C-alpha positions in Angstrom: 10.1 -30.9 -78.4 7.0 -32.5 -77.0 4.1 -33.1 -79.3 0.9 -31.2 -78.4 -2.2 -33.3 -78.6 -5.6 -31.6 -78.9 -9.2 -32.7 -79.2 -12.4 -31.0 -80.1 -14.2 -29.3 -77.2 -17.6 -30.9 -76.5 -19.9 -28.8 -74.4 -22.0 -31.9 -73.6 -19.1 -33.2 -71.4 -19.6 -30.1 -69.1 -23.4 -30.2 -68.7 -23.6 -32.1 -65.5 -26.6 -30.5 -63.8 -30.0 -29.0 -64.7 -28.5 -25.7 -63.4 -25.7 -26.0 -66.0 -28.2 -26.8 -68.7 -30.5 -23.9 -67.8 -27.6 -21.4 -67.8 -26.4 -22.8 -71.2 -29.9 -22.5 -72.8 -30.5 -19.1 -71.3 -27.2 -17.8 -72.8 -28.2 -19.3 -76.2 -31.7 -17.7 -76.0 -30.1 -14.3 -75.3 -28.3 -14.6 -78.7 -31.6 -14.8 -80.5 -30.1 -17.3 -83.0 -32.4 -20.2 -83.8 -29.5 -22.4 -85.1 -27.5 -21.8 -81.9 -30.5 -22.7 -79.8 -31.0 -26.0 -81.7 -27.3 -26.9 -81.3 -27.4 -26.1 -77.6 -30.5 -28.4 -77.2 -28.5 -31.1 -79.1 -25.6 -30.6 -76.7 -28.0 -31.0 -73.7 -29.6 -34.1 -75.2 -26.2 -35.7 -75.8 -25.2 -34.9 -72.2 -28.3 -36.7 -70.9 -28.2 -39.4 -73.5 -29.8 -39.2 -77.0 -31.5 -42.6 -76.5 -33.1 -41.4 -73.3 -34.3 -38.1 -75.0 -35.5 -40.1 -78.0 -37.7 -42.3 -75.7 -39.0 -39.3 -73.8 -39.9 -37.3 -76.9 -41.1 -40.2 -79.1 -38.7 -39.0 -81.8 -36.1 -41.2 -83.5 -32.5 -40.7 -82.4 -31.4 -40.1 -86.0 -34.0 -37.4 -86.4 -32.9 -35.7 -83.2 -29.3 -35.7 -84.2 -30.2 -34.2 -87.6 -32.6 -31.6 -86.3 -30.3 -30.5 -83.4 -27.2 -30.3 -85.6 -25.6 -27.0 -86.8 -27.4 -27.6 -90.2 -30.7 -28.7 -88.7 -33.9 -26.7 -88.7 -36.1 -28.3 -86.1 -39.8 -27.6 -85.9 -41.1 -25.8 -82.8 -42.8 -29.0 -81.7 -39.4 -30.7 -81.7 -37.8 -27.9 -79.7 -40.6 -28.0 -77.1 -40.4 -31.8 -76.8 -36.6 -31.7 -76.2 -36.8 -28.9 -73.7 -39.4 -30.9 -71.7 -37.4 -34.1 -72.1 -34.3 -32.4 -70.6 -36.3 -31.3 -67.6 -36.7 -27.6 -68.5 -39.7 -25.4 -69.4 -39.9 -22.2 -71.5 -41.4 -19.1 -70.0 -42.2 -15.7 -71.6 -41.4 -12.5 -69.9 -41.5 -8.8 -70.9 -38.3 -7.3 -72.0 
């Protein structure tokens, strides 16, 4: 019997375009879960390159990894900096 090899699924590997990232972030925002939004931003930052996002935001890589982890609790300023650094913008609309 052949041995089955598995590996953890990493969403960052599938975020290739801004369109992919936009759809991913929009889905997270629909869930209305701040922790999920932070993790999604972390996935997006890793897809682009955490060092590049660090330079664009002026925040240390280690701080970004921590803030955008499942146990992180980033400030709104951090969220906004990361969103801008990945090339997106937040907009408000009426429900």
